[in-house]
Every structure is written in C-alpha cells, then in structure tokens.
C-alpha positions as CSV (number, residue, x, y, z in Angstrom):
1,M,-19.4,-64.8,-29.4
2,N,-22.5,-63.0,-27.9
3,K,-22.8,-59.5,-26.6
4,R,-22.4,-60.6,-23.0
5,Q,-19.1,-62.3,-23.7
6,L,-17.9,-59.3,-25.7
7,K,-18.6,-57.0,-22.7
8,F,-16.7,-59.4,-20.4
9,Y,-13.6,-59.8,-22.6
10,F,-13.5,-56.2,-24.0
11,P,-11.5,-54.7,-21.0
12,I,-9.1,-57.7,-21.1
13,F,-8.1,-57.0,-24.7
14,V,-8.3,-53.2,-24.5
15,L,-6.4,-52.7,-21.2
16,P,-2.9,-53.6,-22.4
17,T,-3.1,-51.4,-25.4
18,F,-4.7,-48.5,-23.5
19,A,-2.0,-48.8,-20.8
20,A,0.8,-48.7,-23.4
21,F,-0.8,-45.7,-25.0
22,C,-1.0,-43.9,-21.6
23,I,2.6,-44.7,-20.7
24,G,4.0,-44.1,-24.2
25,F,2.0,-41.0,-25.2
26,I,-0.4,-39.5,-22.7
27,Y,2.0,-39.2,-19.7
28,P,5.0,-37.9,-21.8
29,F,2.7,-35.3,-23.5
30,L,1.2,-34.0,-20.2
31,H,4.6,-34.0,-18.5
32,G,6.0,-32.1,-21.5
33,V,3.3,-29.5,-21.1
34,Y,4.2,-29.2,-17.4
35,L,7.9,-28.8,-18.2
36,S,7.0,-25.9,-20.6
37,F,6.2,-23.9,-17.5
38,C,9.5,-24.8,-15.8
39,K,13.1,-24.0,-16.0
40,F,15.2,-27.2,-16.1
41,K,18.3,-28.9,-17.3
42,T,17.0,-32.4,-16.5
43,T,13.4,-33.4,-15.8
44,S,14.3,-34.0,-12.2
45,D,15.4,-30.5,-11.4
46,A,12.4,-28.6,-12.9
47,T,11.6,-25.3,-11.3
48,W,8.2,-23.6,-11.9
49,V,8.5,-20.2,-13.7
50,G,5.0,-19.8,-15.0
51,I,4.5,-18.4,-18.5
52,Q,8.0,-16.9,-18.7
53,N,9.1,-19.6,-21.2
54,Y,6.3,-18.7,-23.5
55,I,7.1,-15.0,-23.2
56,D,10.8,-15.7,-24.1
57,A,9.7,-18.0,-27.0
58,F,7.6,-15.3,-28.6
59,Q,10.3,-12.7,-28.0
60,D,12.9,-14.9,-29.8
61,P,13.4,-13.4,-33.3
62,S,14.7,-16.8,-34.6
63,F,11.4,-18.5,-33.6
64,L,9.3,-15.8,-35.3
65,H,11.5,-16.1,-38.4
66,A,11.2,-19.9,-38.4
67,F,7.5,-19.6,-38.2
68,A,7.3,-17.2,-41.1
69,F,9.7,-19.3,-43.2
70,T,7.7,-22.5,-42.3
71,A,4.4,-20.9,-43.2
72,V,5.6,-19.8,-46.7
73,F,7.3,-23.1,-47.3
74,T,4.1,-25.0,-46.3
75,V,1.9,-23.0,-48.6
76,V,4.2,-23.5,-51.6
77,S,4.9,-27.2,-50.9
78,V,1.2,-28.1,-50.3
79,V,0.1,-26.6,-53.6
80,L,2.9,-28.1,-55.6
81,I,2.7,-31.5,-54.1
82,N,-1.0,-31.9,-54.6
83,V,-1.2,-30.3,-58.0
84,L,1.7,-32.4,-59.3
85,A,0.5,-35.6,-57.6
86,F,-3.0,-35.2,-59.0
87,T,-1.6,-34.5,-62.5
88,V,0.6,-37.6,-62.4
89,A,-2.3,-39.8,-61.1
90,H,-4.7,-38.4,-63.7
91,V,-2.1,-39.3,-66.5
92,L,-1.4,-42.8,-65.1
93,T,-5.1,-43.6,-64.9
94,G,-5.6,-42.6,-68.5
95,G,-4.6,-46.0,-69.9
96,I,-1.0,-45.2,-70.9
97,K,1.4,-48.1,-71.3
98,G,3.7,-49.1,-68.4
99,A,1.5,-47.3,-65.9
100,N,2.3,-49.8,-63.1
101,A,6.0,-49.3,-63.7
102,F,5.6,-45.5,-63.5
103,R,3.7,-45.9,-60.3
104,T,6.5,-47.9,-58.7
105,V,9.1,-45.4,-59.8
106,F,7.2,-42.4,-58.5
107,F,6.5,-44.1,-55.2
108,M,10.1,-45.3,-54.5
109,P,11.5,-41.9,-53.1
110,N,9.0,-42.2,-50.3
111,L,10.8,-45.3,-49.0
112,I,14.0,-43.4,-48.5
113,G,14.8,-41.8,-45.1
114,G,14.7,-38.0,-44.8
115,V,18.3,-37.7,-43.6
116,I,19.6,-39.7,-46.5
117,L,17.5,-37.7,-49.0
118,G,18.9,-34.5,-47.5
119,Y,22.5,-35.5,-48.0
120,I,21.9,-36.9,-51.4
121,W,20.2,-33.8,-52.6
122,Q,22.8,-31.6,-51.0
123,L,25.4,-33.3,-53.2
124,I,23.2,-32.8,-56.2
125,F,22.5,-29.2,-55.6
126,N,26.1,-28.3,-54.7
127,G,27.3,-30.1,-57.8
128,I,25.0,-27.8,-59.9
129,L,25.7,-24.6,-57.8
130,Q,29.5,-24.9,-58.0
131,N,29.2,-23.3,-61.4
132,W,28.0,-20.1,-59.6
133,S,30.8,-20.5,-56.9
134,T,28.2,-21.1,-54.2
135,N,26.4,-23.9,-52.4
136,I,23.0,-24.7,-50.9
137,K,24.0,-23.4,-47.5
138,L,25.2,-20.0,-48.6
139,N,22.1,-18.8,-50.3
140,S,18.7,-18.7,-48.6
141,T,16.8,-18.7,-51.9
142,F,18.5,-21.8,-53.1
143,G,18.0,-23.3,-49.7
144,F,14.3,-22.6,-49.8
145,W,13.7,-24.1,-53.2
146,G,16.1,-26.9,-52.5
147,L,13.8,-28.0,-49.6
148,I,10.7,-27.6,-51.8
149,I,12.2,-29.8,-54.5
150,L,13.4,-32.4,-52.0
151,L,10.0,-32.6,-50.3
152,C,8.1,-32.7,-53.6
153,W,10.3,-35.5,-54.9
154,Q,9.7,-37.5,-51.7
155,Q,6.0,-36.9,-51.2
156,I,4.4,-36.7,-54.7
157,G,4.6,-40.5,-55.2
158,Y,2.8,-41.2,-52.0
159,M,0.0,-38.7,-52.7
160,M,-0.2,-40.0,-56.2
161,I,-1.3,-43.5,-54.9
162,I,-4.1,-41.9,-52.9
163,Y,-5.3,-39.9,-55.9
164,I,-5.2,-42.9,-58.1
165,S,-7.4,-44.8,-55.6
166,G,-9.8,-41.9,-55.6
167,L,-9.9,-41.7,-59.4
168,N,-10.5,-45.4,-59.8
169,S,-13.5,-45.2,-57.3
170,I,-15.4,-42.7,-59.5
171,P,-18.3,-44.4,-61.2
172,E,-17.8,-44.7,-65.0
173,S,-21.5,-43.8,-65.4
174,L,-20.8,-40.2,-64.3
175,Y,-18.3,-39.8,-67.2
176,E,-20.7,-41.3,-69.6
177,A,-23.5,-39.0,-68.5
178,A,-21.1,-36.0,-68.9
179,K,-20.1,-37.1,-72.4
180,V,-23.8,-37.5,-73.4
181,D,-24.5,-34.0,-72.1
182,G,-21.6,-32.7,-74.3
183,A,-19.2,-31.7,-71.5
184,T,-15.7,-30.9,-72.6
185,K,-12.7,-32.5,-70.9
186,W,-12.1,-29.4,-68.7
187,Q,-15.8,-29.3,-67.7
188,T,-15.7,-33.0,-66.9
189,L,-12.6,-32.4,-64.7
190,R,-14.1,-29.4,-62.9
191,K,-17.7,-30.6,-62.5
192,V,-17.3,-34.4,-62.2
193,T,-13.7,-35.5,-61.3
194,L,-12.8,-32.8,-58.7
195,P,-16.0,-32.9,-56.7
196,M,-15.9,-36.7,-56.5
197,M,-12.2,-36.5,-55.6
198,M,-12.7,-34.4,-52.5
199,P,-12.2,-37.2,-50.0
200,S,-8.8,-37.9,-51.5
201,I,-8.0,-34.2,-51.7
202,T,-8.9,-33.9,-48.0
203,I,-6.5,-36.7,-47.1
204,C,-3.6,-35.6,-49.3
205,T,-4.0,-31.9,-48.2
206,F,-3.9,-32.9,-44.6
207,L,-0.9,-35.2,-45.0
208,S,1.1,-32.7,-47.1
209,L,0.2,-29.8,-44.7
210,T,1.2,-31.6,-41.5
211,N,4.3,-33.1,-43.2
212,S,5.5,-29.7,-44.4
213,F,5.0,-28.1,-41.0
214,K,6.7,-30.9,-39.2
215,L,9.7,-31.1,-41.6
216,F,12.9,-31.7,-39.6
217,D,15.3,-34.4,-40.8
218,Q,15.4,-33.1,-44.4
219,N,15.9,-29.6,-43.1
220,L,18.7,-30.7,-40.8
221,A,20.5,-32.7,-43.5
222,L,20.1,-30.4,-46.5
223,T,20.8,-26.9,-45.1
224,A,20.9,-27.2,-41.2
225,G,19.1,-23.8,-41.3
226,E,22.0,-22.1,-43.0
227,P,22.9,-19.4,-44.0
228,G,23.0,-17.4,-40.7
229,L,22.4,-13.7,-40.6
230,Q,23.4,-11.4,-37.8
231,V,20.4,-9.3,-36.6
232,G,20.7,-7.2,-33.5
233,G,23.6,-9.3,-32.1
234,E,21.7,-12.6,-32.7
235,T,22.1,-15.1,-35.4
236,I,19.0,-15.8,-37.5
237,Y,19.2,-18.9,-39.6
238,Q,17.5,-18.1,-42.9
239,T,16.3,-21.6,-43.8
240,E,15.6,-22.9,-40.3
241,M,12.1,-24.3,-39.9
242,L,10.1,-24.6,-36.7
243,A,11.0,-28.2,-35.8
244,L,14.7,-27.5,-36.3
245,N,14.5,-24.2,-34.3
246,I,12.9,-26.1,-31.4
247,Y,15.6,-28.7,-31.6
248,N,18.4,-26.1,-31.6
249,T,16.8,-24.2,-28.7
250,F,16.5,-27.3,-26.6
251,Y,19.9,-28.9,-27.2
252,Q,22.3,-26.0,-28.0
253,N,21.9,-24.4,-24.6
254,A,20.9,-26.3,-21.4
255,N,19.5,-23.1,-19.9
256,T,16.9,-22.6,-22.6
257,R,15.4,-26.1,-22.5
258,G,12.2,-24.7,-20.9
259,V,11.9,-22.2,-23.7
260,G,12.4,-25.1,-26.2
261,Q,9.7,-27.1,-24.5
262,A,7.3,-24.1,-24.6
263,K,8.0,-23.7,-28.3
264,A,7.2,-27.4,-28.8
265,V,3.8,-26.9,-27.1
266,V,3.1,-23.9,-29.3
267,F,4.1,-25.9,-32.3
268,F,1.8,-28.8,-31.4
269,L,-1.2,-26.4,-30.9
270,L,-0.4,-24.7,-34.2
271,V,-0.2,-27.9,-36.3
272,A,-3.3,-29.3,-34.5
273,V,-5.4,-26.1,-35.1
274,I,-4.4,-25.7,-38.8
275,G,-4.8,-29.4,-39.5
276,L,-8.3,-29.6,-37.9
277,A,-9.4,-26.4,-39.7
278,Q,-8.2,-27.8,-43.0
279,L,-10.2,-31.0,-42.4
280,Y,-13.3,-29.1,-41.5
281,F,-13.3,-26.8,-44.6
282,T,-12.4,-29.5,-47.1
283,R,-14.8,-32.1,-45.7
284,K,-17.7,-29.6,-46.2
285,R,-17.0,-29.7,-49.9
286,E,-17.2,-33.5,-50.2
287,V,-20.1,-35.0,-52.0
288,Q,-21.7,-38.4,-51.5
289,Q,-21.5,-40.9,-54.4
C-alpha cells in the first residue's frame, strides 16, 4: 500500500476509534468538569454555582485528612513496592533453581480483584488481631499498615516482571568490564545496574505512584475508612483515602454531589501533575545503552 492509499484510508480506520474515544472519554470528562461548577442531584437538573463546590471541598476536613493520609500512604507504598520488587527480580535473575516457578507465584496476587483481596486480608488480619481484642477497623495504625501490606502483596509481582525484563536487557559486556576493573558487587549494582535500569524504574515508579493514589476498592473492602473520629461535630475517617472520600461525598448525600465532583477534578489534576513530574525527573536520569 503506497502513501496515497494510506492517506485515503487513514480517516476510515481512525474515525470509529476516535469517535468511540470522544463519546466514552472526552465528553464524560468535559461534562464532569462542568458539573463540578454546579449543584445537582441528577445531571439534568444542574444549577451553576461557580467555584463554591471547590471552596466547600477545600473546607471539608475529611477531604484534607484523606489527602494527607493518601500522601503518606503513597510515599511508603511506592518505596516498599519498588525496593522489594527490584530485590526479588535481582534474586530471580541470579540463576537460582526454580526461578520460573517463583516468578509465577509472585505474580499471581496481581490477578486477584482488589475487593476480593480486601476481604481476604481483612479475615487474615482480624484473625491475628483478635489476640489483642481488636480488629483492623478499630485501629488506624493497623488499618494503615494493613493497606500497605495488601497493596505490596498485590503489586510487587507485577513490578517484579518489569524489573526482570530490565535486568535481562543489560548487556553482559558491562558486567564483564566492571569485573575487569575490580568493581565490587555493591559498586557494580550502583554504577552499572541501577543506571541501566532507570527506564524500568521510571515505569514501575509511575505505576506504583498512580496505583497508590487511586487506591479505592482495596480501601473500601479492607477498612471502609474506619475507624471514625469525631472532630468538631464531624466524623473524620482515619483510613479513608482520596478516592473513597470522593465516593462517600458523592453518594452518601445527594446535596453534596457537586462537591464530590469538584473533589474528583482536583484529584485528577493532583494525580496528573504528580505523575508527570515523576516521569520528567526520572527520565532525566535515564542513560542510553
């Protein structure tokens, strides 16, 4: 097929997909942004209120607490997931016996749905915590670390596969040159392996960062935001993350759906800015093979 034919058939093949993208994503997104400036119970009775929804969102102490909790949770989970996934990948590419079986076992948790994982781990944690006459929903510290353990258990295997691919792509000649120069294992890891692994680190950091910020179903199933604490006449849920806070704002009270929509727009901008910033800074450290 020559260039002239490609130019002729290109719109024919692209138009259906582009139309589906506009109908399924662009229009709902833009309509959602519009609704964030409205008070509504259904999308057909929206009344323009300007930036009042955004003012109410940032004056909501539960939203600010959810943001702080999510930020701390994201930092801890991103570090743990990537360090542990890289460590496992490094061990499994070291020539140990049964490496393929271990890869399969570590990856399997990623195939289980988040809600199912949440309920499974709730049973496990509550079985352990009954010795202290408590459960995962009654203690915010246990709830925090329970979410960390759950997400690490689910995500490490997936990130491990990406790190294994990155490790296998490093030319063996670089390790041979480092060995000839008398580099120790630590020096080889720091000066050869990690710089050459930056593309994989960029991908895994981005995925673990966005997955942690957007965590919803595991949060809902494991703790549902509990325990609740009364602050100034309002209930602040101690383990409620941003996505769950937006969900509760939107569905628990029909009069605050505009505020929930404003929170969702802020949430989107937050994740987009942080994700793009992370990509920018980590890509600057990538080296060409």
